[in-house]
Structure formats: structure tokens, C-alpha cells
C-alpha positions in Angstrom: 92.1 213.1 41.8 90.9 210.0 42.9 86.8 210.0 42.7 86.8 207.0 45.4 89.1 209.7 47.8 87.3 212.7 46.5 84.1 211.7 48.9 86.4 210.6 51.9 85.5 211.9 55.2 88.6 214.3 57.2 88.8 211.0 59.3 89.2 208.5 56.4 91.8 211.1 54.4 94.0 210.8 57.4 93.8 207.2 57.8 94.0 206.6 54.0 97.5 209.2 54.8 98.7 206.5 57.2 98.3 203.3 54.7 100.0 205.3 51.8 103.2 206.4 53.9 103.2 202.5 55.3 103.0 201.4 51.8 105.4 203.8 50.5 107.8 202.7 53.5 107.6 199.3 52.5 109.5 199.6 49.2 111.5 202.7 50.2 113.6 204.7 52.7 111.3 206.1 54.9 113.3 209.4 55.3 113.4 210.1 51.3 109.1 210.3 51.6 108.1 213.1 50.7 104.4 214.9 51.1 104.3 215.2 47.3 104.8 210.8 47.1 102.2 210.8 50.0 99.5 212.7 47.6 100.5 211.3 44.8 99.9 207.1 46.4 96.5 209.0 48.1 95.4 210.2 44.4 95.0 214.1 45.6 97.1 216.4 45.5 99.7 218.2 47.0 97.2 220.9 48.5 94.7 218.2 49.1 96.7 216.9 52.0 97.6 219.6 53.7 94.3 220.2 54.6 94.2 217.3 57.3 98.1 217.8 58.3 99.5 221.1 59.1 102.9 219.3 58.6 104.7 216.5 57.3 106.0 216.3 61.1 102.3 215.8 61.6 101.9 213.3 59.5 104.7 211.6 60.7 103.5 211.4 64.5 99.8 210.2 63.1 101.8 207.6 61.5 103.5 206.5 64.6 100.5 207.3 66.8 98.5 204.4 64.6 101.3 201.9 64.6 101.5 202.0 69.0 98.0 201.9 68.7 97.3 198.5 66.6 100.6 197.0 67.9 99.6 197.6 72.1 96.4 196.2 70.6 97.5 193.1 68.5 100.0 192.4 71.7 97.1 192.8 74.4 94.6 190.5 72.1 97.4 187.6 71.7 98.5 188.1 75.3 95.1 187.2 76.8 94.0 185.0 75.1 97.1 182.3 76.8 96.6 180.0 79.0 99.9 181.4 81.2 102.2 184.3 81.6 105.0 182.3 79.9 102.1 181.5 77.4 100.9 185.1 77.5 105.0 186.3 76.4 105.2 183.6 73.5 102.4 184.7 72.1 103.3 188.2 72.6 106.9 187.6 71.0 105.3 185.5 67.6 102.5 188.5 67.3 105.3 191.3 67.4 106.7 189.4 64.6 103.3 188.7 62.9 102.9 192.5 62.3 106.5 193.7 61.5 106.2 191.0 58.6 102.5 192.4 57.5 103.9 196.3 57.9 107.3 196.0 56.8 107.6 199.9 56.3 107.3 199.9 60.5 110.3 199.1 61.3 112.9 200.9 59.0 110.6 204.0 60.2 110.6 203.1 63.9 114.7 202.6 63.5 114.4 205.9 61.5 113.3 207.7 64.2 114.9 206.9 67.0 118.3 207.6 65.1 117.6 211.6 65.1 119.0 214.0 67.0 116.0 216.3 67.2 113.1 215.4 69.8 110.3 215.2 66.7 106.9 214.8 67.4 106.9 211.0 66.2 109.8 210.1 68.0 108.0 210.9 71.2 105.5 208.9 70.3 107.9 205.8 69.4 109.4 206.7 73.1 106.7 206.1 74.6 105.4 202.7 73.1 108.7 201.6 73.8 107.8 202.8 77.8 104.2 201.3 77.7 105.3 198.1 75.6 108.2 197.6 78.1 105.7 198.1 81.2 103.1 195.3 79.5 106.2 193.2 79.5 107.2 193.7 82.8 103.7 192.8 84.3 103.7 189.6 82.5 107.7 188.8 84.0 106.3 189.5 87.3 103.1 187.5 86.7 105.4 184.4 85.8 107.3 185.0 89.1 104.5 184.8 91.2 103.2 181.8 89.5 106.6 180.0 89.7 106.8 179.9 86.1 109.3 182.5 85.7 112.9 182.0 87.7 112.0 184.8 90.5 115.8 185.8 91.2 116.1 187.2 87.2 116.2 190.9 86.8 112.7 192.2 85.3 114.3 195.0 83.2 117.1 193.0 82.3 114.1 190.0 80.6 112.3 193.0 79.0 115.6 194.3 77.3 116.4 190.8 76.1 112.8 190.2 74.6 112.7 193.6 72.8 116.1 193.0 71.8 115.5 189.7 70.3 112.7 191.0 68.1 114.9 193.6 67.0 117.6 191.1 66.2 114.7 189.4 64.2 114.2 192.2 62.8 117.6 193.5 61.7 118.6 190.0 60.1 115.4 190.4 57.8 116.0 194.0 56.6 119.7 192.9 55.8 118.6 190.1 53.9 115.6 191.9 52.0 113.4 189.5 53.6 111.0 190.1 56.3 108.9 187.1 56.2 112.1 185.2 57.4 111.6 186.8 61.1 108.9 184.2 60.9 111.2 181.3 60.5 114.0 181.9 63.4 111.2 183.3 65.9 109.7 180.0 67.2 114.0 179.1 67.9 114.7 182.3 69.1 111.8 182.6 71.6 112.6 179.1 73.2 116.1 180.7 73.9 114.4 183.1 75.8 112.3 181.2 77.2 115.2 178.9 78.8 117.2 182.0 80.1 113.9 183.2 81.9 112.5 179.9 82.9 112.3 178.5 87.0 114.6 175.5 86.9 112.4 172.5 88.0 
């Protein structure tokens, strides 16, 4: 057993498991990650990991909860630092792209969960994340309409879908090319096109 891991608290072990899953998902199909592989990556026995998680589903749910909390925190901080609603949307877009580049296994895991026909604990967390993310985007769009930056005649729901779809489009292209960093090269132009679609004409 890894001596550093031997003396970690239960909370630290759970955080270590999340990190292990994200690192493994960055280099292989998330659906093929086993609890044995996670434990080995942590320097633990398989029995050791089940002292902190009741099942693989609980591991996946914990990972998705971390993803949801971290992504929401990052985009919220980015939005708060911006000077206007439209600038907030751009900052959120770039923060989301940077997050996907930093953790390339996360998009694979998210797409994998959404494709499942059964309602897994992790899929429930992903659906909740998308719902909360959409509401946050909608508030920023409505603020933009109120201050005259965003065209008041556009559908907020459609604009939210367009924003999320633009991020997903960059992610899918990056996955196909096998180069997550390429998202950053196209992010600025992609958001510029989104901004042109929603901005109020002068």
C-alpha cells in the first residue's frame, strides 16, 4: 500500500478517489474503468476503496458531484469578476472551456452518463448540473436584456441551448482530434459568433 495514502482521512481518501477517476478517464474510456484500476491508481487494495464507497455507482456519483461543484464555482467566479452581463457570459464560456482542457476526462464521463438509458446516481447529478447551469445562464441573459446589451426579442431558452451547444461542439471536435487544448484556439471566435447572435442591434 502507498504509505502516503495509508494515513489519509476518509474524506481525503474520497477526494483521492475522485482525482484517480479523473486521471484515468483522461487516458481511457471511462466505461472501462474498474474499481480495481481505481484502487491501484490510488495505491490501495480493492477492499480498501470499498471501505469508503459502497459501490462503483457511489464512486461515479461522488466524482460527478465534485465536477458539478467545481464547474459551477469556476463559472460563478468568472461571471462575478466581469463588468457586464455580456462580459459575464464570455467569462463563463472561457472558464468552462479551460475546465474541460484541465480535466479532459470529464467530457468523456459526462457524455457517457447522458447516453445511459437507466437513471444512474451519476446521471441524476449530471442532469441537475445541466439544469442549474442553464438557470444561471438564463439569469445572465435576462440581466443583459434588462440593461440593453442583449436583444430582448430573442428566446432565453434558445440562447441557453446555443451557449451550451457551442461548448459541446468544441468539446466533440477536440475529442475527435484527440487534442483537448485545441478548444482554446476556437473558443474566442465561437463566442464572438454567439455574441453576435444575441447582442442588441444599435
